[in-house]
C-alpha positions as CSV (number, residue, x, y, z in Angstrom):
1,X,59.1,-96.2,-10.5
2,X,59.2,-93.6,-7.7
3,X,56.7,-93.4,-4.8
4,X,54.9,-90.4,-6.4
5,X,54.8,-91.6,-10.0
6,X,51.3,-92.1,-11.2
7,X,50.4,-95.7,-12.0
8,X,49.1,-96.0,-15.5
9,X,47.2,-98.8,-17.3
10,X,48.3,-100.5,-20.5
11,X,46.4,-98.6,-23.2
12,X,47.0,-101.5,-25.6
13,X,44.9,-103.8,-23.4
14,X,42.3,-101.1,-22.4
15,X,39.7,-102.2,-25.1
16,X,40.1,-105.9,-24.2
17,X,39.6,-105.2,-20.5
18,X,36.6,-103.0,-21.1
19,X,35.0,-105.7,-23.2
20,X,35.6,-108.3,-20.5
21,X,34.1,-106.0,-17.9
22,X,31.0,-105.5,-20.1
23,X,30.5,-109.2,-20.9
24,X,32.0,-111.7,-18.4
25,X,32.5,-109.5,-15.4
26,X,29.5,-107.4,-15.7
27,X,28.6,-108.0,-12.0
28,X,31.8,-106.5,-10.8
29,X,31.6,-103.3,-12.8
30,X,29.7,-101.3,-10.2
31,X,32.5,-102.1,-7.6
32,X,35.2,-101.3,-10.0
33,X,33.6,-97.9,-10.8
34,X,33.2,-97.1,-7.0
35,X,36.9,-98.1,-6.4
36,X,37.9,-95.9,-9.3
37,X,36.1,-92.9,-7.8
38,X,37.6,-93.7,-4.4
39,X,41.3,-93.6,-5.6
40,X,40.8,-90.7,-8.0
41,X,43.8,-88.5,-7.2
42,X,45.7,-91.2,-5.2
43,X,47.0,-93.1,-8.2
44,X,50.6,-93.3,-7.0
45,X,52.3,-96.0,-4.9
46,X,52.4,-93.5,-2.0
47,X,48.7,-92.4,-2.5
48,X,47.5,-96.1,-2.6
49,X,49.5,-96.8,0.5
50,X,48.0,-93.9,2.3
51,X,44.6,-95.0,1.4
52,X,45.1,-98.5,2.6
53,X,46.8,-97.5,5.7
54,X,44.1,-95.1,6.7
55,X,41.4,-97.8,5.8
56,X,43.2,-100.3,8.0
57,X,43.5,-97.8,10.9
58,X,39.8,-97.0,10.7
59,X,38.8,-100.6,10.7
60,X,41.2,-101.9,13.3
61,X,42.4,-99.2,15.6
62,X,39.3,-97.2,16.7
63,X,40.5,-94.2,14.6
64,X,36.9,-93.4,13.5
65,X,36.1,-92.8,17.1
66,X,39.2,-90.8,17.8
67,X,41.1,-89.0,15.0
68,X,44.2,-88.8,17.2
69,X,44.4,-92.5,16.9
70,X,44.6,-92.1,13.1
71,X,47.4,-89.5,13.3
72,X,49.4,-91.6,15.8
73,X,49.0,-94.8,13.8
74,X,50.2,-93.3,10.6
75,X,53.1,-91.4,12.2
76,X,55.6,-94.3,12.3
77,X,55.2,-94.8,8.6
78,X,56.0,-91.1,7.6
79,X,59.5,-90.9,6.1
80,X,60.1,-94.6,6.5
């Protein structure tokens, strides 16, 4: 798998997972739907890494107050 390859689910297990979510894990379904909407378009290894890095920088490096902090925090990871 390459960094830009889309991550796909196992279709053979999709029905079993859907049933589990509707029965035993019903309480978690809203959170999973929200997460699914959040990562829409970022379903590659690189996309998920980008989302998690930006989230970490926003939470830990004052990037929300200063967008330049976000750019500087992500810069060492580019091309690495």
